[in-house]
C-alpha positions as CSV (number, residue, x, y, z in Angstrom):
1,M,16.9,16.9,-147.1
2,K,17.1,14.3,-144.4
3,E,18.2,10.8,-145.2
4,I,15.3,8.8,-146.6
5,P,14.6,5.4,-145.1
6,N,15.3,2.3,-147.1
7,L,12.8,0.3,-149.3
8,H,12.0,-2.1,-146.5
9,Y,10.7,0.8,-144.3
10,F,8.1,1.7,-147.0
11,R,7.3,-1.9,-147.9
12,S,6.4,-2.3,-144.2
13,K,3.6,0.3,-144.8
14,N,5.4,3.2,-143.0
15,S,5.1,6.8,-144.2
16,F,7.9,9.3,-143.9
17,S,7.9,13.1,-143.9
18,G,10.5,15.7,-143.5
19,S,11.5,19.3,-144.1
20,S,14.4,21.5,-145.0
21,G,13.8,25.2,-144.4
22,L,10.3,25.9,-145.8
23,F,10.5,22.8,-148.1
24,R,8.2,20.0,-146.9
25,Y,7.8,16.5,-148.3
26,R,6.0,13.2,-147.6
27,L,6.3,9.7,-148.9
28,D,3.4,7.3,-148.5
29,P,3.3,3.6,-149.6
30,D,0.1,2.6,-151.2
31,G,0.0,-1.0,-152.4
32,E,2.7,-1.2,-155.1
33,L,3.0,2.6,-155.3
34,L,5.0,5.1,-153.5
35,R,3.1,8.5,-153.4
36,A,5.4,11.5,-153.1
37,A,4.2,15.0,-152.1
38,A,6.2,18.2,-151.9
39,W,5.2,21.8,-150.9
40,F,6.7,25.0,-149.6
41,G,5.5,26.9,-146.6
42,P,5.4,26.9,-142.8
43,D,2.4,24.5,-142.5
44,C,2.0,20.7,-142.5
45,M,0.4,19.0,-145.4
46,D,-3.1,18.9,-143.8
47,R,-3.0,22.7,-143.4
48,T,-1.7,23.5,-146.9
49,E,-4.0,24.2,-149.8
50,E,-4.3,21.2,-152.1
51,K,-3.4,23.2,-155.2
52,K,0.0,24.2,-153.6
53,I,1.1,20.5,-153.1
54,L,3.0,18.8,-155.9
55,K,2.3,15.1,-156.1
56,K,3.8,12.2,-158.1
57,E,3.6,8.4,-157.9
58,F,6.4,5.9,-158.3
59,P,6.6,2.2,-158.2
60,L,7.3,0.8,-154.8
61,D,10.7,-0.7,-155.7
62,A,14.3,0.3,-155.5
63,D,14.2,2.2,-158.7
64,G,11.0,3.9,-157.8
65,L,12.4,5.0,-154.4
66,G,15.5,6.4,-156.1
67,A,13.3,8.3,-158.6
68,A,11.1,9.7,-155.8
69,V,14.1,11.0,-153.9
70,S,15.5,12.5,-157.2
71,W,12.1,14.1,-157.9
72,L,12.0,15.6,-154.4
73,E,15.5,17.0,-154.7
74,Q,14.6,18.5,-158.1
75,V,11.5,20.2,-156.7
76,Q,13.5,21.6,-153.8
77,K,16.2,22.8,-156.2
78,E,13.8,24.5,-158.6
79,E,12.3,26.6,-155.8
80,Q,15.7,27.8,-154.8
81,V,16.5,29.2,-158.2
């Protein structure tokens, strides 16, 4: 997984997406929340069936960002097993 931007990046209302192989992910700030999404496949989020996208919300703070990154890493790891 690519290096995730710092908290200031998300507090400035920027989204971030990336991929590693067929693992895709996206982080979107929304008020005081950081919305994380993860899915597998060749397509972008807009072209992936909603039911195939895993989503989770985290607080938009340092702990929340760390938890979001850990969650994304766990989702990626579970698929590789």
